[in-house]
Backbone as CSV, one residue per row, in Angstrom:
resi,resn,N_x,N_y,N_z,CA_x,CA_y,CA_z,C_x,C_y,C_z
1,MET,2.860,-10.239,-4.280,1.597,-9.475,-4.036,1.663,-8.921,-2.869
2,LEU,1.161,-7.566,-2.660,1.197,-7.114,-1.315,-0.060,-6.614,-1.391
3,GLY,-0.957,-6.854,0.026,-2.419,-6.528,0.117,-2.381,-5.161,1.250
4,VAL,-3.011,-4.123,0.654,-3.014,-3.032,1.469,-4.448,-2.572,1.465
5,ARG,-4.640,-1.960,2.574,-5.990,-1.507,3.009,-5.929,-0.004,3.175
6,LEU,-6.236,0.774,1.912,-6.177,2.058,1.889,-7.281,2.944,2.594
7,THR,-6.841,3.990,3.197,-7.710,5.039,3.662,-7.410,6.544,2.733
8,PRO,-8.171,7.052,2.081,-7.961,8.020,1.388,-8.512,9.104,2.281
9,GLY,-8.081,10.430,1.555,-8.473,11.607,2.239,-7.835,11.746,3.857
10,ALA,-6.926,11.418,4.120,-6.625,11.071,5.536,-5.839,12.644,5.831
11,ALA,-5.369,12.935,7.048,-4.836,14.365,7.322,-3.401,14.120,7.006
12,LYS,-2.700,13.058,7.086,-1.572,12.790,6.770,-1.170,11.700,6.171
13,GLU,-0.114,11.463,5.206,-0.109,10.133,4.584,1.174,9.151,5.629
14,GLN,0.885,7.797,5.575,1.477,7.060,6.624,1.252,5.633,6.034
15,VAL,2.198,4.768,6.346,2.040,3.447,6.212,2.325,2.834,7.463
16,GLY,1.757,1.822,7.976,2.142,1.117,9.075,0.604,0.496,9.535
17,GLY,1.102,-0.563,10.091,-0.248,-1.632,11.128,-0.615,-2.541,10.134
18,LEU,-1.268,-3.514,10.731,-2.237,-4.350,9.937,-3.596,-4.381,10.284
19,TRP,-4.440,-4.626,9.364,-5.622,-4.899,9.510,-6.059,-6.397,9.194
20,THR,-6.805,-6.801,9.845,-7.245,-8.416,9.366,-8.930,-8.382,9.150
21,ASP,-8.925,-9.251,8.026,-10.479,-9.174,7.580,-11.053,-10.287,8.298
22,GLU,-12.436,-10.441,7.921,-13.267,-11.614,8.261,-12.680,-12.792,7.894
23,LYS,-11.930,-13.003,7.002,-11.315,-14.347,6.673,-10.050,-14.538,7.280
24,GLY,-9.562,-13.582,8.162,-8.155,-13.842,8.789,-7.207,-13.361,7.964
25,LEU,-7.169,-12.717,7.047,-6.270,-12.117,5.810,-5.296,-10.894,6.433
26,GLY,-4.421,-10.929,6.462,-3.739,-9.500,6.815,-3.482,-8.701,5.929
27,TRP,-3.965,-7.163,6.119,-3.628,-6.255,5.186,-2.672,-5.180,5.935
28,LEU,-1.743,-4.594,5.298,-0.871,-3.546,5.455,-1.735,-2.265,5.432
29,CYS,-1.961,-1.394,6.538,-2.621,-0.392,6.373,-1.818,0.762,5.883
30,ALA,-2.514,1.679,4.984,-2.046,2.748,4.522,-2.930,3.920,4.386
31,ARG,-2.734,5.329,4.519,-3.355,6.704,4.291,-2.778,7.555,3.511
32,VAL,-3.495,8.031,2.863,-2.794,8.882,1.648,-4.051,10.169,1.880
33,ARG,-3.388,11.366,1.504,-4.166,12.780,1.380,-5.260,12.686,0.319
34,ALA,-4.647,12.106,-0.777,-5.543,12.265,-1.789,-7.027,11.734,-1.636
35,VAL,-7.913,12.267,-2.443,-9.429,11.916,-2.500,-9.476,10.370,-3.371
36,PRO,-10.420,9.777,-3.121,-10.508,8.529,-4.157,-11.538,8.633,-5.480
37,GLU,-10.930,9.888,-6.182,-11.581,10.232,-7.522,-10.638,9.986,-8.438
38,LYS,-11.077,9.458,-9.632,-10.388,9.322,-10.789,-8.834,8.677,-10.416
39,GLY,-8.830,7.891,-9.751,-7.482,7.054,-9.655,-6.470,7.885,-8.753
40,ARG,-6.744,8.642,-8.043,-5.840,9.799,-7.384,-5.535,9.196,-6.224
41,ALA,-6.262,8.659,-5.296,-5.876,7.989,-4.450,-4.944,6.714,-4.352
42,ASN,-5.345,5.837,-5.822,-4.471,4.583,-6.050,-3.012,5.204,-6.545
43,ASP,-3.300,6.190,-7.244,-1.764,6.978,-7.370,-0.882,7.477,-6.464
44,ALA,-1.537,8.026,-5.520,-1.016,8.424,-4.232,-0.484,7.315,-3.397
45,LEU,-1.110,6.303,-3.097,-0.650,4.962,-2.742,0.750,4.539,-3.202
46,ILE,0.665,4.299,-4.664,1.849,3.945,-5.486,2.956,4.754,-4.833
47,ALA,2.823,6.191,-5.095,3.944,7.075,-4.739,4.488,7.025,-3.634
48,LEU,3.721,6.895,-2.490,3.878,6.729,-1.040,4.803,5.300,-0.980
49,LEU,4.136,4.206,-1.493,5.075,2.966,-1.445,6.368,3.118,-1.947
50,ALA,6.359,3.643,-3.287,7.749,3.912,-4.030,8.762,4.597,-3.274
51,LYS,8.222,5.811,-2.589,9.092,6.733,-1.915,9.606,5.814,-0.541
52,ARG,8.688,5.140,0.138,9.084,4.604,1.237,9.935,3.291,1.159
53,LEU,9.753,2.640,-0.297,10.375,1.247,-0.288,11.776,1.870,-1.248
54,ASP,11.968,2.966,-1.616,13.217,3.245,-2.308,13.137,2.763,-3.847
55,CYS,12.159,2.784,-4.351,11.891,2.156,-5.784,11.137,3.049,-6.752
56,ALA,11.542,2.881,-7.859,10.392,3.416,-8.928,9.188,3.393,-8.549
57,LYS,8.259,4.062,-8.992,6.877,3.789,-9.068,6.360,2.791,-10.167
58,SER,7.107,3.017,-11.015,7.106,1.902,-12.527,7.016,0.703,-11.846
59,ALA,7.720,0.241,-10.751,8.048,-0.946,-10.253,6.460,-1.343,-9.466
60,ILE,5.550,-0.493,-9.094,4.433,-1.116,-8.303,3.108,-0.942,-9.060
61,SER,2.598,-1.812,-9.377,1.202,-1.462,-10.184,0.128,-2.327,-9.303
62,LEU,-1.132,-1.502,-9.692,-2.373,-1.946,-8.973,-2.896,-3.267,-9.526
63,GLU,-2.954,-4.455,-9.109,-3.374,-5.825,-9.500,-4.868,-6.007,-9.684
64,SER,-5.285,-5.192,-8.417,-6.852,-5.383,-8.178,-7.360,-4.513,-7.179
65,GLY,-8.608,-3.945,-7.025,-8.993,-3.153,-6.044,-9.390,-1.626,-6.441
66,ASP,-9.279,-1.322,-7.654,-9.152,-0.046,-8.117,-10.277,0.916,-7.511
67,SER,-11.528,0.194,-7.379,-12.174,1.243,-6.669,-12.776,0.801,-5.130
68,ASN,-11.886,-0.208,-4.632,-12.110,-0.632,-3.337,-11.045,-0.325,-2.440
69,ARG,-11.406,-0.095,-0.949,-10.739,-0.065,-0.098,-9.198,-0.906,-0.181
70,LEU,-9.708,-2.076,-0.418,-8.452,-3.244,-0.352,-7.834,-3.365,-1.723
71,LYS,-6.584,-3.232,-1.849,-5.960,-3.241,-2.763,-4.949,-4.396,-2.779
72,ARG,-4.472,-4.911,-4.031,-3.561,-6.015,-4.320,-2.538,-5.500,-4.944
73,LEU,-1.316,-5.081,-4.663,-0.408,-4.323,-5.756,1.136,-5.404,-5.673
74,ARG,1.495,-5.456,-7.102,2.794,-6.221,-7.308,3.644,-5.317,-7.537
75,ILE,4.871,-5.832,-6.876,6.082,-5.102,-6.845,7.008,-5.720,-7.901
76,ARG,7.364,-5.316,-8.849,8.361,-5.909,-9.949,9.566,-5.706,-10.175
77,ASP,10.073,-5.079,-9.165,11.790,-4.596,-9.493,12.662,-5.952,-9.262
78,GLY,12.568,-6.848,-8.829,13.050,-8.141,-8.640,13.805,-7.845,-7.015
79,ALA,13.528,-6.781,-6.414,13.674,-6.781,-4.998,12.779,-7.137,-3.757
80,GLN,11.920,-8.088,-4.198,10.965,-8.301,-3.177,11.402,-8.755,-1.678
81,ASP,12.777,-9.454,-1.745,13.152,-10.122,-0.348,13.598,-8.832,0.288
82,ARG,13.954,-7.578,-0.435,14.514,-6.410,0.152,13.348,-6.001,1.101
83,PHE,12.274,-5.951,0.366,11.045,-5.405,0.493,10.520,-5.890,1.966
84,VAL,10.701,-7.044,2.113,10.100,-7.751,3.258,10.226,-7.401,4.672
85,ALA,11.403,-7.017,4.810,11.939,-6.389,6.247,11.177,-5.012,6.551
86,THR,11.350,-4.454,5.224,10.550,-2.998,5.554,9.115,-2.940,5.862
87,ILE,8.253,-4.050,5.172,7.127,-4.246,5.256,6.598,-4.963,6.702
88,GLU,7.467,-5.740,7.194,7.351,-6.284,8.616,7.485,-5.119,9.460
89,ALA,8.429,-4.422,9.396,8.710,-3.008,10.270,7.544,-2.289,10.253
90,TRP,6.748,-2.070,8.914,5.402,-1.171,9.004,4.400,-1.885,9.589
91,VAL,4.265,-3.242,9.337,3.096,-3.994,10.160,3.181,-3.905,11.931
92,ASP,4.523,-3.775,12.058,5.145,-4.062,13.650,4.608,-2.451,14.210
93,LEU,4.236,-1.401,13.241,3.908,-0.009,13.775,2.465,0.142,14.486
94,SER,1.737,-0.855,14.364,0.219,-0.800,14.864,0.081,-0.769,16.170
């Protein structure tokens, strides 16, 4: 499970940095150009992550946070260990 804090309607698409909530949980930060209407921002987030992680979009699904800024995503292609280094590098970009 991957926790992401999404900012829709951004000037450019990017992934990087860490946001900590009031409970002390860390969330990967992501920005997409798409607006938060009819799931467009969620679809753009999945497309962005799939491109950056070099996996199929079908390997990433939204588990929770459909209409919330905080999203929980599941990465299913069996290569989650491969993603850990990439995600850690994104977090260090803050």
